[in-house]
C-alpha positions as CSV (number, residue, x, y, z in Angstrom):
1,M,-45.2,58.7,-17.8
2,V,-45.8,62.5,-17.0
3,N,-44.8,66.0,-19.2
4,K,-41.3,66.9,-18.0
5,N,-43.1,70.2,-19.1
6,N,-46.7,70.0,-17.2
7,E,-44.3,68.6,-14.2
8,E,-42.4,71.6,-14.1
9,R,-45.4,74.0,-14.3
10,S,-47.0,72.2,-11.8
11,V,-44.3,72.5,-9.6
12,K,-44.2,76.3,-9.4
13,Y,-47.3,76.2,-9.4
14,F,-47.5,75.1,-6.1
15,Q,-44.2,77.0,-4.9
16,G,-46.0,80.1,-6.5
17,L,-48.8,79.4,-4.1
18,M,-46.5,79.1,-1.3
19,L,-45.0,81.8,-1.9
20,A,-48.8,83.3,-1.4
21,V,-49.2,82.0,2.6
22,V,-45.9,82.8,3.2
23,W,-47.1,86.6,2.4
24,L,-50.0,85.9,3.5
25,I,-49.9,85.1,6.7
26,P,-48.8,88.4,7.9
27,A,-50.7,90.3,6.0
28,S,-53.7,87.5,8.2
29,M,-51.3,88.6,11.6
30,T,-51.1,92.4,11.5
31,L,-54.9,92.7,10.4
32,L,-55.6,91.1,13.3
33,F,-53.5,93.3,15.9
34,I,-55.1,96.0,14.4
35,N,-58.1,94.1,15.7
36,L,-56.9,93.5,18.5
37,V,-55.2,97.2,19.4
38,H,-59.4,99.1,18.3
39,I,-60.2,96.2,21.0
40,S,-59.0,97.5,24.4
41,Y,-59.4,101.0,23.0
42,Q,-63.1,99.6,23.7
43,V,-63.1,98.6,26.5
44,N,-60.1,100.9,28.2
45,D,-58.0,98.0,28.8
46,H,-54.1,99.1,29.1
47,Q,-52.8,100.0,25.2
48,T,-49.1,100.4,26.2
49,A,-48.8,97.1,26.3
50,S,-51.3,95.7,23.4
51,I,-49.1,98.0,21.1
52,A,-46.2,97.2,22.1
53,I,-46.9,93.5,21.5
54,S,-48.3,93.6,18.2
55,L,-44.8,95.4,17.4
56,I,-42.7,94.2,17.7
57,A,-45.3,90.5,16.7
58,V,-45.6,92.6,13.5
59,A,-42.0,93.4,12.5
60,V,-41.0,89.1,13.6
61,F,-43.2,88.2,10.8
62,W,-42.7,90.1,8.1
63,I,-39.2,90.0,8.0
64,L,-39.1,85.8,8.5
65,A,-41.6,87.0,5.0
66,G,-39.1,89.1,3.4
67,I,-36.3,86.5,4.2
68,L,-38.9,83.6,3.6
69,T,-38.9,85.8,-0.1
70,Y,-35.2,86.7,-0.2
71,V,-34.2,82.3,0.4
72,F,-36.8,81.5,-2.3
73,I,-35.5,83.7,-5.5
74,G,-32.5,83.5,-4.4
75,L,-33.0,79.3,-4.9
76,H,-34.8,80.1,-8.1
77,K,-31.8,81.9,-9.7
78,G,-29.1,79.3,-8.3
79,A,-31.2,76.7,-10.1
80,K,-31.2,78.7,-13.6
81,K,-27.5,79.2,-13.1
82,E,-27.1,75.6,-13.4
83,E,-28.9,74.7,-15.4
84,Q,-26.9,77.0,-18.1
85,H,-23.9,75.3,-17.4
């Protein structure tokens, strides 16, 4: 039988890893869009479309990461309250 303490530690490790991936995605997307705007500048492309799309997409990714983190923390607080009762 698996030790409950080891199982809880594994679950918390995996959840922390998922939370890190949630924040890695917007960070990498931000770097990608910065690179795309830089490339459009180098090739003298029309930059207003690149910048507008980048600003909207980056904002959406960061907001979604924040919402997922808020839900994640809220679920942990709810689980701690139920354990206390």
